[in-house]
C-alpha positions in Angstrom: -27.0 2.1 -1.3 -25.1 3.9 1.5 -21.5 2.7 2.3 -21.4 0.3 5.4 -19.1 2.0 7.5 -18.6 -1.0 9.8 -18.7 -4.5 9.0 -17.7 -7.8 11.2 -14.6 -8.1 9.5 -13.4 -4.6 9.9 -14.5 -4.8 13.8 -12.6 -7.9 14.2 -9.4 -6.2 12.8 -9.3 -3.6 14.9 -10.1 -5.6 18.0 -6.8 -7.4 17.0 -4.9 -4.8 16.6 -6.4 -2.4 19.4 -8.2 -4.8 22.0 -11.6 -5.3 22.9 -12.0 -1.8 23.9 -12.4 -0.5 20.6 -15.7 -1.8 19.8 -16.9 1.6 22.1 -14.9 3.4 19.1 -17.0 1.4 16.4 -20.3 2.2 17.8 -19.4 6.2 17.5 -18.6 5.7 14.4 -21.4 6.5 12.5 -22.1 9.9 14.6 -18.8 10.9 14.2 -18.8 10.5 10.4 -21.8 12.2 10.2 -20.3 15.3 11.8 -17.6 15.1 9.7 -19.7 15.0 6.2 -21.9 17.9 7.6 -18.4 20.0 8.1 -16.6 18.8 5.3 -19.4 18.8 2.9 -19.0 15.1 2.3 -21.0 12.3 1.0 -19.4 8.5 1.7 -19.8 6.4 -0.9 -17.4 3.5 0.0 -15.4 2.1 2.7 -12.0 0.8 2.9 -10.6 -1.9 4.7 -7.6 -1.2 7.4 -6.1 -2.7 10.5 -5.7 0.4 12.1 -9.0 2.3 11.3 -11.2 3.4 8.6 -10.5 4.8 5.1 -14.1 6.4 3.6 -14.0 7.3 -0.1 -16.8 10.9 -0.6 -17.3 13.1 -2.9 -17.8 16.6 -1.8 -19.9 19.2 -2.1 -17.7 20.2 -4.9 -18.2 16.7 -7.0 -14.4 16.1 -6.2 -13.3 12.8 -4.5 -12.0 12.8 -1.5 -10.9 10.8 1.1 -11.5 10.3 4.8 -9.4 8.8 7.2 -10.1 7.7 10.8 -8.8 5.9 13.6 -9.1 5.3 17.3 -5.5 6.2 17.8 -5.0 9.7 18.1 -1.5 9.1 18.0 -1.6 7.3 14.4 -3.7 10.4 12.9 -1.4 12.9 14.6 2.1 11.4 13.1 0.3 10.5 9.9 -0.6 14.3 9.2 2.5 15.6 10.3 4.7 13.5 7.8 1.9 14.4 4.8 2.0 18.3 5.8 6.1 17.8 5.6 5.9 16.4 2.5 3.4 19.1 1.3 3.8 19.8 -2.4 5.7 16.4 -3.0 3.6 15.2 -6.0 4.3 11.9 -5.2 2.3 12.0 -1.9 -1.3 12.3 -1.1 -2.2 15.9 0.2 -3.8 17.1 3.2 -6.8 18.9 2.7 -8.0 18.9 6.6 -8.3 17.5 9.6 -9.8 17.1 13.4 -6.6 15.1 14.8 -8.8 15.7 18.1 -11.4 13.0 16.3 -8.6 11.1 14.8 -9.7 12.3 11.0 -7.6 13.4 8.1 -9.4 14.8 5.1 -7.2 13.9 2.3 -7.3 14.4 -1.6 -8.7 11.4 -3.6 -6.4 9.8 -5.5 -7.6 8.8 -9.4 -8.2 5.9 -10.6 -6.4 5.2 -7.0 -5.6 1.5 -7.7 -2.6 -0.3 -6.0 -0.1 0.6 -8.1 0.9 -3.4 -9.0 -2.5 -4.5 -9.2 -3.2 -7.1 -12.0 0.5 -8.0 -12.4 1.4 -5.0 -13.3 4.9 -3.9 -14.1 6.8 -1.8 -11.6 7.4 1.3 -12.6 11.0 1.7 -11.0 11.7 5.3 -12.3 8.5 6.4 -10.4 9.7 4.2 -7.4 12.9 5.9 -7.3 11.3 9.4 -8.1 9.2 8.9 -5.3 11.8 7.8 -2.8 13.9 10.9 -4.1 11.1 13.3 -3.2 10.0 12.2 0.4 13.7 11.5 1.5 14.8 14.9 0.6 12.3 16.9 2.9 14.1 18.0 6.1 12.5 16.3 9.0 10.5 18.9 11.1 10.7 18.9 15.4 8.6 15.9 17.2 8.8 13.2 15.1 10.0 9.7 16.9 12.9 8.0 15.7 13.5 4.8 13.3 14.3 2.7 16.4 11.0 3.3 18.1 9.5 2.6 15.1 11.7 -0.9 14.7 10.4 -1.4 18.2 6.8 -0.9 17.5 7.1 -3.7 14.7 8.6 -6.3 16.7 6.6 -5.8 19.4 3.5 -6.4 17.4 5.1 -9.2 15.6 5.5 -11.5 18.7 2.3 -10.9 20.0 1.2 -12.2 16.3 3.5 -14.6 16.2 3.1 -16.4 19.7 0.9 -19.3 19.5 0.4 -18.7 15.7 0.6 -21.5 13.1 3.8 -19.7 11.8 5.8 -20.0 15.2 6.3 -23.8 14.1 8.5 -22.6 11.5 9.5 -18.9 12.5 10.8 -19.3 16.6 10.3 -16.5 18.8 14.3 -16.6 19.4 14.7 -16.1 15.3 12.3 -13.2 15.5 14.5 -11.7 18.2 17.5 -12.1 16.5 16.1 -10.1 13.5 14.9 -7.5 15.9 18.5 -7.1 17.2 19.7 -6.8 13.5 17.1 -4.1 12.8 17.6 -2.1 16.1 21.6 -2.2 15.2 20.5 -0.6 12.0 18.4 1.6 12.9 20.9 3.3 15.2 23.3 4.2 12.2 21.9 5.0 9.0 22.4 7.2 5.7 21.4 10.5 6.5 18.3 12.1 8.8 15.6 11.5 6.9 11.7 11.0 7.0 11.0 7.7 6.8 8.0 6.8 5.4 7.9 3.4 7.3 5.0 1.6 5.8 6.4 2.2 1.7 5.0 -1.2 0.6 3.2 -1.8 -3.0 0.1 -1.4 -1.4 0.5 1.8 0.1 1.3 3.2 -3.7 -1.5 4.4 -5.6 -1.9 4.7 -9.3 -2.6 8.5 -9.9 -2.8 8.1 -13.7 -1.0 9.1 -16.8 -0.5 12.8 -15.3 0.7 11.7 -11.9 1.9 8.5 -11.3 3.1 6.6 -8.2 1.3 8.5 -5.1 2.2 7.0 -1.5 -0.1 7.0 1.3 -0.6 5.6 4.6 3.1 6.7 6.1 4.0 5.4 9.8 7.0 8.1 9.5 9.7 8.2 11.7 13.5 9.7 11.5 16.3 7.7 9.8 18.0 5.4 7.6 16.1 6.2 4.3 17.4 2.6 3.3 14.3 1.0 5.5 11.6 2.2 2.9 13.2 0.0 0.1 13.2 -3.3 1.5 9.5 -4.5 0.2 10.8 -3.1 -3.6 14.2 -4.3 -3.8 12.5 -7.8 -3.0 9.5 -7.8 -5.6 11.9 -10.0 -8.1 12.4 -12.8 -5.7 8.1 -13.1 -6.0 8.4 -13.8 -9.1 12.1 -16.1 -8.9 14.0 -13.3 -9.5 17.0 -12.5 -6.6 17.6 -9.7 -4.6 20.3 -8.2 -7.0 18.0 -8.0 -9.6 15.8 -5.8 -7.5 18.9 -3.8 -6.9 19.6 -3.5 -10.4 16.0 -2.2 -11.1 16.1 0.5 -8.4 19.5 1.7 -8.7 19.4 3.7 -12.0 16.6 5.5 -10.5 18.0 6.4 -7.1 21.3 8.9 -6.5 23.2 7.7 -3.3 21.8 3.6 -3.7 23.3 1.9 -0.7 23.4 -1.7 -1.8 24.7 -3.0 1.4 22.5 -0.9 3.6 19.5 -2.3 1.9 20.6 -5.7 1.9 20.9 -5.8 5.4 17.6 -4.1 6.3 15.8 -7.1 4.1 18.2 -9.5 6.2 16.7 -7.9 9.5 12.8 -7.7 8.3 13.0 -11.1 6.8 10.7 -12.6 9.7 8.2 -9.7 8.9 8.0 -11.2 5.0 6.8 -14.5 6.0 4.8 -14.2 9.1 1.2 -14.2 7.2 1.9 -16.6 4.4 3.3 -19.0 7.5 -0.2 -18.2 9.0 -1.7 -19.6 5.8 0.5 -22.5 5.3 2.6 -21.2 2.0 5.8 -22.4 1.3 6.7 -20.6 -2.0 10.0 -20.0 -3.4 9.6 -16.4 -2.0 8.9 -17.3 1.8 12.0 -20.2 1.5 14.1 -17.4 0.3 13.1 -15.3 3.0 13.3 -17.7 5.2 16.9 -18.5 4.4 17.7 -15.2 5.4 16.3 -15.3 9.1 19.2 -17.6 10.1 
């Protein structure tokens, strides 16, 4: 059975992100995929959900697994490809095989087994996560990347658009979101070093590369700035199981030279509204959500 390139749910996510005009791109997607499949010798076997495009699992003519990423926003493809190419040779980052950036297309190596690293309640491999962060932050940024301040502005603009008029606004006000935005911008203007920041390094964007490879990062939204930004999603993980932020610090610090607990804590506070928006929309009031809300004030 052929993979479904675009279903109703995928189309709805893209419309939410890009507006109604994206339906034209959705309609043209099958022809684009067919052309790229011929060009790169691919057979599409599966499609994965995403908020900024489509991710297609493929088999190459050589029998190897490959991943074709497509987005209607060419700038997303350009920035992602630029970061991945800057990280070329880093074992903890997925590698680029080819690209057609005018089409918003990137061809990536396939990661096996390629499941999300923390699926099925797996323990966090803190040493691998520390090595991942060390690798990506050690690379000198090439020219042309946007700043972390730009990334913060973009993230909070999306958050405000999603919060305004939503169920979550009854608990999380626009004023609270704006205070957090100012905190984040202040942090982004400072920072520890001139690093390529992944920008979206949550556990869902780290895949299991198997026993020989371990943790592999995908889907960067890169900028240049404070490397501490990339730690917030990791140090808060113990809080989801009833632990504390300090538990997260204790887990990652031995594996991350130069760990700055105070800056990481400040980023967790500044980003706390972004952690709770979706749970609040689902009316989830877990201990983790309550703890994050306490950071907001």
